[in-house]
N, C-alpha and C positions, 0 to 999 in steps of 0.2 A: 672816051678815055676814063671817065669817071667809073663807068660800069666795070671796065677791065681792072681798074685799080681796086675797086671794092671787091670784085670777084677774087682777085689775087690776094687781097687782104683777108677775105673770108677763108680762102684755101689755106693761107698761112696760119690763121687762127684755128682752123679745123684740124690741121696737122698737129699744131701745138696742143690743142685741147685733147686730141686723141692720145698723144704721148702722156699728157697728165693723167688722163683716165686710166691708161694702162699701168702707169706708175702707181697710182692710188690703189688700183685693184691688186697689184702685186704686193704693195705694202700692207694692205688690209689682210690679204691672204696669208702673207708671211707672219703678221702679228697674230692672226687667228691660229695658225699652226703652232707658233711658239707658245701661246697661251694654252692651247690644248695639251701640248707636251708637258708644260708645268703642272697643269691641273691633273693630268693622269699620273705624273710622277709622284706628287704629294701623297695621294691615297695609297699608291703602291708602296712608297717608302714607309708610310705608317703601318700598312698591312704587314710588311716584312719585319718591322721592328718589334720590340717588346717594351712594355710600359716600365718595367724595372722597379717602379715605386707605386705604392698604394697610399693615398692620403685619406685619413678619416678626419673630418672637421665638423663643426657645428652648423646648424641651419641658419644661424643669425644673419639676417640680411645686411646688417651694418658692416659686416666684415668680408663679404664676398669679394670685393675688389682687392682688399688687403691680402686675402689668402692667395688670390691669383697672382698679385704682384710678388708675393713672397716666393711662390713656386717658380715664377719667371726668374727672379734673382738667383734662385738655386739652380737654374739651367734645366728646369724640368718642364718647360712649356710644351704642351702637346705630347708629353711622354709619361703621364701618370694616370692611374685609375683614381677615381674619387668617390668616396662614400660620404654621405651627409646624414648625420643623426643629431637630433637635439641633444646638446650636452657633450657631443663627441665621445670621449672615453666613458663618461657616466652613462650615456645612452647605450653603449655597447655592453655594459655590465649591470645595468639596473634590473632589480627584481620586479619593479613596478610594471615594466613593459618587456616581458621575456621575448616577445617576437622581435624586438629591436636587436637583441643579442643574437638571435638566430639569423636575422638578416645580415648583421655584420659578419658572422662566421661564414655564412653561405657565400657572401661577396668575396671575402678574403680567400676562401677555398677556390672559387672560380678564377679570381685574379692570379693565383699561383698557377693553376692549370693552364689558363689561356695565355697569360702574358709572362709567366716565369718571373714574377716580381721577387726582388731580393731585399727590399726595404719597405717597412711600414712606417709611415709618419702619422702620429696621432697628435692633432692640434686642438687643444682646448683654448678657451679665451676667457678673459676677465669679464666681470659683470654679466655672467651667463644666466639667462632667465630659466633655463632648464635646471641648473643647480639650485636656484631659488625654489622652483616648483617641486622638484623631485626630492630634495633634501630638507625643505621647509626652513631654510635659513638664508638670509641675504649676506653671503660671504663678501660681497663687493664693498661692504662697509669697513672691512678690516683686511688690508692687503696681505698681511702675514697669514691670517686664518684662511684667506682665499687661496693663497699659494699652497698651503698644506692640503686643503680640500681637493684641489686639482691634482697636486702631486701624488696624493694617495691613490686616486682613481687611475691616473696615468700609469703609475708603477704597477698597479694591480693588473691592468689590461696588458701592459708590456710583458709581465711574467706569464700571463696566460698565452699570449701569442708565441713567446719563445718556447714555452713548454710544448706547444703543438707543432711549431715550425722552428726547431733549434738553429737552422742555418739562416733564418731571416733576421736582418738587423732591424731594430725598432728604435725610432727616434720619438721622444716625448717632448712636446712643445707647448708653450703657453703664450698666447698672443694678447697684447694690450689693445684697447680700443683704437689707439693711434697707429696700429699695425706693427709695433715693435714685437719681436719674438724672443723669448728666453727659452733656453734648453733646460728641461727639468730632469733631475736625477734623484736617486735615493739620498744623495748628499743634500739636495734641496730640502727634502722633508726634514732631515735631521737638523739642519741649520735653522730652518723656520721654527721648528718645535722648541728648540733651545732658547730662541729669542722671545717666544710667546710667554 
């Protein structure tokens, strides 16, 4: 009796184990198919889409996370092209490194052709080492002078972009080291200059 009971018990476990194995195989297969579908849809969706925005920012390692968070808050996650130059706007217009300017314009031209961008965001930041090195002055010591220095370069680059691409909107931004971003305009320059 014991043998038949054990055999019967083993058969019951065997059938139950077989069912579990089949269930797990189907579950794993189904999950794999679902994951594959998601993985193939994401690149396809990105490949069909357009970036719509080009961001020019500085290379400063201290602000990479803040720049990404800002773009995420703006709803631009995985939907913008990104150019990184020391000094951002200054890097794109400096006479000291003319190849940087060529690089910026080549990237902008390619971004327009490949992704049909309609907005360029130029994001400078405070306490910028490139501004110190290329302009020979530590603007971070005086917030008003720093704003004027950045605003002047941002507006110059903006006018150059608009001259070449009149239909492209250009946003000029200045980020603080804490990640706060202020919009810079010609009015910013005039206001700061009158206060100095």
